[in-house]
Every structure is written in C-alpha cells, then in structure tokens.
N, C-alpha and C positions, 0 to 999 in steps of 0.2 A: 505493500499500501505505501501513496506519494506520503512524503512526512509532512507533507504540508497540512494531510487529513489524518495521518496521525496524532498530530498536536491538535486541531482542530475538537478530536472528538475524543480525547482526554482532558479535554478544557468542558466539553458541552456535560461530559459524563458526571463531572468531579459535581462542577459546580449546580447539577438536576438533580444532583444525589443528595447538597447538601440538604443541609437545615434551615439555614436563610433564604433558602430558593421555596422553600414549600412555605415555609411564614409569609410570604409572600406572594403565590400565587392563590394561597386559601386566605389568608389575612381579606380582602378588599369581596369576595364574595361573602365568607361567614357575613361581613360588615352590613354588605344590599342586603342578602337574606335574614340579616338581626333586624334591619330596616322595616321592612318589607313583612316579616312574621309580627313585630310590632304595632306598624298601622293596620294588619289586617286582626289580630286580637284586642285592639285600643278602637275601632269602627264596630266591631260586635259586640262589647262588654260598657260601652262607655255610658257614662250616668247623666243620661238629663234632667236636664232643670224642669221643674212642678212647675205652672204657673197659675195667677187665676189673671183673667178679667173683670173689668171693673167698668161699668158704662150705666151712666142714666142715660142714654141712648139705647135701644135694645137694635136699632138697625145696624149701628156703627159695630157691637159687642157682636152679633152675629155674621156680619161681615167678617171678623177675624178669625173668627169659632172658622168659619166654611173653608179658610181659606189659608190657614198657618197649619204648618207642625209640629207646632210644641205642643208644647205633654201640658193643655190643659185641665184644670181640677171644675169642670164646667161646673160643678154647685154651690160654686161659691160667686153671689153676684153683686155683693154689697161689700163696701171700703171697711165696714166695721167687722165683719165674716173674712173680710181679708185679714186682717189684724190679726184676729185672735188664731185663726189657720198657721199664719208666720209663726209667731210667736209660741205655737207649739211645736212647730214643726214642719209642720207634716206638709208643706210647702217650701221650696224656694224664696218667693214674692211674688205681690201681684201687681197687674198694669192698670191705671188709671187713667181714661181716657176720658176726657172730655171737650167738647166743641161750643168755640164761640160763634160770634159774627159771622168770620172771617177762617180762621183753621179750628182746624181737626190738631190738640196734642195727646200725646201720651207720656206720663210717669212712672217708671219703674220703682216701685220699694222694694228692697231685697236686702237680705245678709250679707250677698256680692253684686259684682257687677253683671249684669243682662252681658250673653255671649253675645260677639259683634256678629255672629252670623246669625244670630234669632233677631240679634237688635234690627242688622239692616231689611230684613225676613217683615218685618212690623212694620216697619218707616215707609215699607212699600205698598204694601198692602193698606197702611192710611192713607200714603200716599194719592195714592189711588183711589176710595172712598173720600176724599178730600175734591179730586177734580170731576170724578162724577155731582155730587153735591154742589158745585158750581156753574158747574156748566150747565143742571138741571135749568139758576136760577137767573138766566141768561138766557134760557130758552134755547141751548144749542142740544143739536141733533149727536149718536153718539156718533155717524160719520164727521160727522161736523168737527169734533171735539180728534178725532181720529187723525183729520185733516192734519189741522195743529197741532200736535203734539207729533207727530213724523218729522224724523230731523230731515238734514242736508247730506243726498250721499256722494260720496266722491268713488268712481270707480279706478280703477289701473287694469290698464293691458299691458302685458306686453308683446312687441310686437318683434318684426326685423326686413332685411329686405331680402326678397325675391324674384331674383329677375326683372328687379326694376320696382316690381310689386309688396307693399306694405303688410303684410298679413299677420295674423297673432300668432302668437304661439305658444305656449300651458307655462305657467310662470311655474317655476317648481324651485323659490327663489325660499322658501319656509326651508323644504329638503335640506338646500343643497350648503345654507348658512348653518343650518344646524348637525347636519356630518361636518363641516367646516371645524365648528367651535369643537366636535368631539374629537375631530383627529387633532389638532393642536392641544384637550387637554392629555390624552392619550399618548402625544410625545413627551409633554411635559415630563408624566408620572413615570415613564420609561428610563427616559433621561435622569429623572432623581434617582429612582428605586440604584439603577447599573451604574450609574458615575464609577464609584467610589469603590460597586464590586469591582468593575474594570481594572479601575485605574489599578489596588491593590491586587488584580489577580497581576499585572505582569509587573508591578513590584517589587511580588510577595519572595520569588526564585533569584532576584538579586541582595533579598538583605538574610537568606539565607544559602549565599557564596559556593553556588552548585550552576554557573551560568559557565565556566569550563565546560563543564562537562555535559553541560546541554550543545557546545558552539562545539563540540569536538565529534559529535554526532551529524550535526544540520548547521545548517547558514540562520545567521538573526534575523534574518528577513523574512526567514519562512516559519522558524518561532511564531516573530510576531504576526504574521498575517497568520497563523493557525488560530494561534490564540482570538485573535481580533472575529475570526468567523466561528470558532466556539461559542464567545457569550454568543454575538447573533444571530444564534443558532438554538439558544437559552433563550432569550428574547421572541423569538416568534414560538418558539414550543409555549411560553404562558400567553402572547397571544390569540394562539390558535387551539388552546383551551381556553380561553374565555371564548373562543365565537360560538367554540361545541357547544360552550354552557348554555351561552346566548339564544343559539339555535333550539335546542333543547328546552331552554325556559318557556320562548316565543311560542315554541307548539303546545306548552301546558296550558298558558293563560291569553290567548290569542280566542277566545272564545268571551272573556269574561267582559258585562257589558263594558269597563272604561277601555279598556282596550279596542275593542269593536270600535268606541267613540274617534278615539283617535287614529283610525285608521278609514276614519268619515273623513279624515282632516287633509290627511298624508298616506300614500303607498308605499308598500315593500315596493316594491317600483322605484317607484321616487330617492327613495334611501340609497337602492343598491345601485343609481345611476350615478350620482352624488360622490358616493363614496370609491365605486372606481375609476379608471382613468387619472387622473394632475392628483387628488388628492390621495391618492392612494402612491406615485411615486413618491409623494412630497412625503411621506410620511418613512417610507423604507430608505432613502437618502437624507431627511430628518435627522431617525436614527443612527443610520451610519455612517455619518462627519460626527454625531456627536461621539459616539461610538469609538471610534477614531480618536478624538480628540480625549475621550480620557484615559485612552490608552500611551498617549503620546503623553501625557501630564505623570500615569505613574509609570512612567520609563526614565523619568529628569530624577525620581529619587533612591533614596538604595535601601530602604526599611518601607517594610509596608505600612509602621504607624503614620509613616507621614505622607499615604497617599490622598487620605481623607483633603488635606491641607491643599495638596497640588492640583485637585479637582475643583478649591474652589473657583476657577476663572471660568470654567464650562458650566458652572451652576447658573451662576451672574448673567453669562452667557442665555441662557435656558430661558431665565427668570425672564432676563429684559423682552425678548424674543413672545413670549406667553402672558406677559402684561400690555403687550401697545397692542397688542390683541383684544383683551379686553378693556381698556381704554380708548385704543383709536379705531381700532377696524369693527367694530361692535355701533361705535356708536357715530364715525367721518374718515371710513374706509377710503379717500379721497385727500387725506390732508397727505400734503408733500411728506412729512418727512415719513409715513406708512408708504407708500406708494415706494422710496428710494428703499425701504426697507425689504421691500420684497422683491427686491433683484439681492441682497446681499446674503452671501451664505452664513450657513449657520440660521441666521434670525425669516430666510425667506421662506425658512421649509414651513413654520409659525407663520405668517402673513400675506402670504401667496394667496392659497386655498381660501383665506376670506375676501378677497378680492375677488378673487373667481369669482364665491356666490353670492358675492354681490354687484357684480356682473359691470364691473371698475375695469378692466380690462379687454383689451385687446383681444383678436385671435392669436398673435404670435407671441403676446407678453406673456401668459405662463410657462413656452415652451425657451423661450430666452431665457427666464428664469431656472429654470431644470438644466439650463446648459452649462449656465456658469454653477449654479450647485453641485450638477456631477465633475464637472474639471476641478473646482473648489478641492472634491471629496479627494477624488485621483492623485491629488497633488498633494493633498492633506497625508493621503496613506501613504504615498510614495517620499515624503519627509521625513513624516516619523518613523519610519523601517530603515530610513538612513539614517535618524538620530538613536532610534534603538540600538541599531547596532557598533552607533560610538558609545554609547552610553553605559554601554549589556557589561561591560568591566570597568566601569568603572564605580569604586567607591569610595563617597563619598559624606560626608555627614555638612558641606555647601550651602548653597541656597540654591533653592533651584534657576535664579538665576546666573547664576556662579555657570554650577552645572551647565547650562542652556548653550554659556558663553564657551567653557571647555569644549562641549560636543564640535558647534559650529567652526575651532578651531582644528580640533580631528579631523572633520570630515577635510577643509578646507588643505589642509597634510595630503589626505589620502589623495588626494586631485592632484598636487603638487607633482607628490609618486609615482 
C-alpha cells in the first residue's frame, strides 16, 4: 500500500477510536435529542392557568368564552366570586372586562402575570369585539369593515431574462439563505472542534522525538499529506453520521403536523438544490483550507501542549468569517467589505454562499471565488508541506515566529544548495 495511505488510514483509525471523537460525535446528537424530548414532555405535561371571565356585558363574556382556548372556570361570573376562588387557590386569576363609550378594557387579577400568549389571545378577541361594536354604531356592514381593515399588499416576483424576454422564476431565496447559514454554522463548528486536534496531531510526534524514525521510512511531505487526509476523513465520517441520522430522523417525524406545515412553505427538493453545487464546494474547500492551516500551525511547535496556542490565529480567522455573515450577510450583503471578503481565501468560504443566496452575484463571480480559494488551498498545502519538512527535526522552545523565520531560512538554504 502507498505510504501516503498508510499514514492516512493509521491517523484515521486512531482518531475515530479515541474518546474525544466519540464525545464530539454523540454530544450534539444527545443535546438535540434532549432538547426535543424536553419540548415534547413539556407540551404534554404543561400546567395551564385556570382563570375566570367576569363582565357585566353578557355579550362580551360569551364572545370570549366561545373563542378563547384558555382553561376557564365558567361557574364564576362575579368579581366577589372571583376574589374568593382566587384566595382559596382554586383559580390562578380572573379577568374583569369593562366597556365604556369608546373602548373595551380587560384587567387581569392574579397571583402572577398572565402568560404572554394568553394575553395576546385575549387582546385579539376583545379587539375584534370592539371593532364589531364600533362598526355597528357607525352603520357599517361586515363587508365594509373588512374592506377598511384590509392591509396594502406588496408582492415580490423574481425574474430573469430569457432570449430577451422577462420571465418569472421560482423564488427559493428562503431555502437558499437557510442552507447558506447552515453551511456557515456547520463549518464554524467543525473548525472549532478539529483545529486543535489537527494541530496536536501534527505536533505530537515532534514532541516525542520520533520523527527521525518516521522520516527514515517515508518523506516528510507524504507524512504531512497523509495526516491531513486522515483528519479530513475523520471529519467526513462525522458529517456522514449526521447526514444519516438526519435522514432517519426525518423519516420518523415527516408525518408530524408541525413538519408538514413547514414543508408546505419549503420543499426538500429546494433544500437539496441549494445544498448541492457551490455551497457544497465552499464547505469542502473551506474545511480543507482550515485543516491545512491548523496542521501548518502545529508544525511550528515542538510540544503538543503548545498546539492550542499555535492554532489561535486560525480560530480568529474562522470567527471573522462567521460573524461577517451574522452582522453583514444577513442584513446588508451588498456592503463593500462583505463583497470584498467573498473573494478573500478562508473568509470567502463563509461569505460567498450568503451572497449567492441573496442573488447579489453575477454568474461568474462564484466561480472566480472558488478558483481563488482552490488555488490558495493548493499553495498553502505546498507551503505547509515544505515548512513541515523544514521544521520536522527542529526541536526548539522558541516562539512560533522565530521557528517560522528559521524554517524560511532553511528553505532558502535548500534552494541555494
């Protein structure tokens, strides 16, 4: 077997069998499962407040009783009865509804404040009743009231030119934007989880002083490439497990009412269309270039304990790309800084997918960004391999910058020779 694949598979097997990988793999799944289970149990055992509706106007009380979904004690019809039952603890509160010449006012009396959802529901019911009463006093019909209350409409149509003709195309911006932000978050989490692992993986053998033995059987470049491929395979394994889990979970919940309601606004086909293509390319290239950068950082230290400090710049660059999406991409994707960042390697893997989702790019701009990112990835890989070769036998406690400077000196010396 090729020595490159021997190193890659050995790195892959060692990492997927580690406790760290098992924890990283199952912790997010357990967390999501816990949140989902908590929400399900909470919805089943939630203790709703019991209230009473009190009003001297029987029409108002009847309207509230017929329309509200609150748990109402219908036997309580007076303020005195409401006070007594509240004092005994039989109800959580009562709502006194008064009507004057102009408005309908509801006042809640209880041991604690009324839930916001219940308050909004009551406000809506009383507002509708108040509107109906006012329309009667003005002699307006239901049709006239509905006409007065109808809001102005703003319609959006996404169009494109085909053979010189303006034609309407399906607007799937919501799906594309959701996928772009998901890709951004997924890449952010992957890099945060694996940056230090990659750096330690590269630095560990230098710390144990066994590089002489390794380099006697293979070249430094092959060893470096093999380690990067091994870690990349670990990352792909974790992503694959999550995709398989998501597919299985969808098969279980696809018939649930809330899922059906969500799919009425957006289809799985639109999500898959947005996921494949440029988004997937930027995800893979983004993870790859950050993986190489983390490995490069690890090659500059002689102890695995120093790997965490060495990888800090990589983490900062990741945060810059992610937060550019949050603060500019979602609000102003045409911002000049955001546009420029979509062509800058490292950051472009975060920002360009959001620009694509917002239709703020021409047909060739994503391709240019991909080519720049791909070229930068290859150049960084070549440079990192050379630096790894130069530093593989350098055991120094000096700072990273001094080690890097010495490595460049060694590279220049090799070229001169």
